[in-house]
N, C-alpha and C positions, 0 to 999 in steps of 0.2 A: 643352451641355445634353443630357441624355438625351432620346431620342425616344419618342413614343407606342408602347408595346409591341404595340399592336394596329394599327399602321400598315399600310395595304394593301401587299401584295406582288404584283407582276405576273409571271406566268410565260409566256414565249414559247419553245416548244420544238418544233423540227422534227425532232428526233432520233427514231429508230425506237423508242427506249425512253421516249418522252414520258410514257406512262401510269405507268411505273415512277418517273420523276422526280416526277410530281405526287403519287403516293401517298406516296413517301418524304419529300417536303417537308412534306406535311400532317402526317405522323407526327412529324417532327423539329421542326415549328413549329406546335404544336396551337392556339396562341392567335392565329396570324396570319390575316388576312383575305386569303386567296390567291385571285386571279382568274387564269383561264387564257385567253390570247388565242385567239380574237378578241373575247372579252368584255373590255371596257376598264374599268380603274379609274383615271380621270384624276388622282386624288389619290395614287396609289401613290408611295412614296418609294424603294422597292427594286424591282429587276427581276432576274430570273434567266433567262438567255437562251441559246439555241443557234440561231445563224443568224437573228437577228431581222430584220424588215423595217423600212424607213423609216416605214411607216404605224404600226407598233407604237410606235416611239419618239415619233412625233408625237402619238400618242394619250395619252402619259404625260409631260406637260411638267414634272411636279413631281419627277421622279426625282433622287435624290441619289447612289445607288450602283447600278451595273449589274454583276451578277455573271455573268461569262462561264463557261459550263460546261466549256470546253476550255482548253488552255494558250495557244493562239495567239489573239491579239486583232486581227490585221491586218484582217480583214474588217469587224469591228465599228468599228474606227477610221476606216474610210472613210465611215461613215454620219454624218449630222448629228445630234449628240447634244443632248438637252435642256440648257439653259444651265448648270445647276448640277450636272450628272451627272459622276461619276467612274467609270471602269471598274476592276473588281477581277478579277484573273485567278485561276484555280485554281493552287495551288502543290503540285505533285506529283499529288495526287488518285489515287494508285495507279499513276501513269504511269511513274515513274522506274525501277522494277524492270523493267517491260516494255521500256522503251527500252534499258536496259542489256543485257537478254538478246537483244533484236533485233540491236543493234550487235555484240555478241560473237559471235552466230551468223554474221552476215555476215562479220565479220573472220576468224573461224576457218575458215569455209568457203573463203574466198579463200586464207588463209595455208596451210592444210593441203591445199589443192588438191582438196577433196572434189568439186568440179564435174567435174574431170578423172577422178576415180575413178568418178563416176556415168556419165560417157560411156564409160569402159572397160567397166563392168559391163553397159551396154546392148548392147555388142558381144561379151559373154562373154569379155572379155580380163582376165587376171590380171596387173596392171601396176603393181607397187610403184614409188614415186617416192622420190628422195633427200629426206631431211628438210631443212627450211630453218631458218635461224637467226633467232630473234625480233629480235635486234639489228639485222638488216637491214630490219626492218619497223616503224620508229617510227610511232606513231599520233598524229595531231593532232586534237584535239577543238575545234571552233570553237563558242564559246558555252558559258559556264560558269555557267549558272543552276542551278536545282535539278536539272533533268534532265541537263544537261551534266556537272555535278560527279559525279553518280551513275555516269554512263557512264565518265568518266575514271578514277574509283577502281576500277571493276569491271574495266576493260581492264588497268589496272596490276596487278591481282591475277593476271592471266594471264602476267605477267612480260614484257610488251611495254614498250619505252620509250614513255612517254606525254608529249605536250606539250599544253598547253591555251592557247587564245587567247580573250580577251574584250576588250570596250571599256575596262573598268576593271580594275585589278589584283585578282587573286585569289590565294589560297594553299591548295594541296591537297597533302597528304602523298603523296609518290611521283610527283608530276606536276610537270613543268617549266612554270610558268605565265608566259605573256607577255601583254602588253596594249598596246592602242592601235595607231594607224597606224604608228608608228615601229618596232614589232616584228612587224608582219604579215609582211613578206618573210622575216624570219628564221624565223618560225614555219613558213611554207610550205616553205622550203628544207630544213628539217630533218625534214619529214614525208613519209612514203610512203603511208600510209593516212589519208585525210582524212575526218573525220566532221563533218557540218554539223548543228548544233543551234541556229543563230542564229534569233532572231525575224525575221520579215519586216518590214522598214522600208524607207523610201526609200534608206537608206544600204546596205542589204544586198541589195536587188534586183539580180540579175545579178552578184553577187559571185563566183560560181563560173563564171568565164569563161576564155577562152583564156590571158590574161595570168596569172591567178592559178593555174590548174591546171597550166600549163606550168612553174611554179616548184617543183612537187613533185619529189621524187626520182624518178629513172627507174623505170618500172614502177609508177607511182602508181595508187592505187585510191580511188574515191570512195564514201562511204556517206552519202546524203542522206536524213535523217529530219526535215527542217525544212519547207521550202516549195518547191514546184516553180519558182516565179518567181525563186528565187535562182540557178538553174542556166541558163546559156545552152546549150541542149541540143545545138545543132549544133557548139559548141566542144568538148564532151565527145566527140562522135563523131569529130571531126577529130583530136583528140589520141590516140584509140584507133587510128585508121587510120594515124597517123604513128608509132605504136609507143611513144609516151612514156607512155601510160596503159594499164594492163592491163584495166581495166573498171570496173564500178560496180554497187552495189546501191542501188536507188532506191525509196523508199516513197512518193514524191510526184512529180508531173509538172505541167507548166504547165496542161494541160487535164486535168481529172479527171472521169470516168475517161478514161484514155488511149484514143483511138480505135483500132480494129483495125489501121488502116494506119500507126500510129505506128512509126517505125523502131526504137524501143527494144524492141518485142515481137520483132523479128526479128534481133536481135544477140545471139549466144551469150555475148558478154562482159558483157552487162547483165542483171541480175536485177531484176524489177519485183514489187512488192507493192502492194496497193490501199489505201494510207494507213492501215495498221493497226499500225504500229510500237509505238504507245502509245495506248491508248484509255482514256478516263475511266472509272474504276470508280465507278459511280453511288453506292453506299453511302458510300464515302469522301469523294466530292465533296460530297454532301449534308451530311454531318457538318461538313465544313470551311465550307461556305457558312452553315449554321445558326450556327456559332460566330462567324463574322464579322458576321453580322447582329446577334447578341446583343451583340457588342462595340460595334457602331454604336449600338444602343439605349441602351447605357450611356454613350454620349458619347465612346468611344474610336475612334481611326482604325484600321480593319482593315489587316492586312498584305496585300501583293499589289496595292496600288493602282498602276495604270499611269501612267507619266509620259508625257503627250502629246508632249513635246518629243523623247523617245527612241523612243516607239512601243511600249514594253514596260515 
């Protein structure tokens, strides 16, 4: 049955652009009764959230759909949700192209040894290096959702061999796609540059550990743009010290921000960025959320509903 088009919508936004979100949502949903936390609308059927608190969820027991402003829903899944609520994630929202250019920048910086050229330039040294063969640097993309597929296709356009791994089978032109636990070892053993784009779930926490990373080809390199809790940080450092891995570009750490004493800051083999690989584009995300709310009002199930059993 279609829902009341004037059904209350609750907004809980701790993002620095919270005022921009509120203004954009009011413009996109002019007939909606939008309340902004901490003002509560206990009869709200929809919530649009960024880092909501348990108090917010408890104050809105009638919620049917909770729209998460970002792609990752792991923090939201740890909260106690209203009994009939389902989580809806952003699908792309302007993030896919950002993720692709971040990963390609990190990949090309490593492959072309631009970090070494920067070090040479710092000491006024003109030091050309021999070119390397892309065939020796197969790239493996873990996680083939909307962001992972865009990354895999973009990397393939640079003529690197590309493998993709996901829980369920996928098909991407120019990418060797593997799936499931039975093909995980094969995926790792054929990969030299590993890109992690997996959602954080109990099954993927600590998945980047000594056992998995040591299966990469010698001289392996990690690009983690997913979640810090997926990497066992001391295992990465150990593999670098042992010479099996060349280094890593990490957009995420277990504790964010990484404290000044964190060893990653002091290792030249590791590049850190402050969780900026792909940030939600507010205009695109608002348009997507508004369209999904409209679908719900017409009685249709929106796309992007999270499966609680899988965590994404």
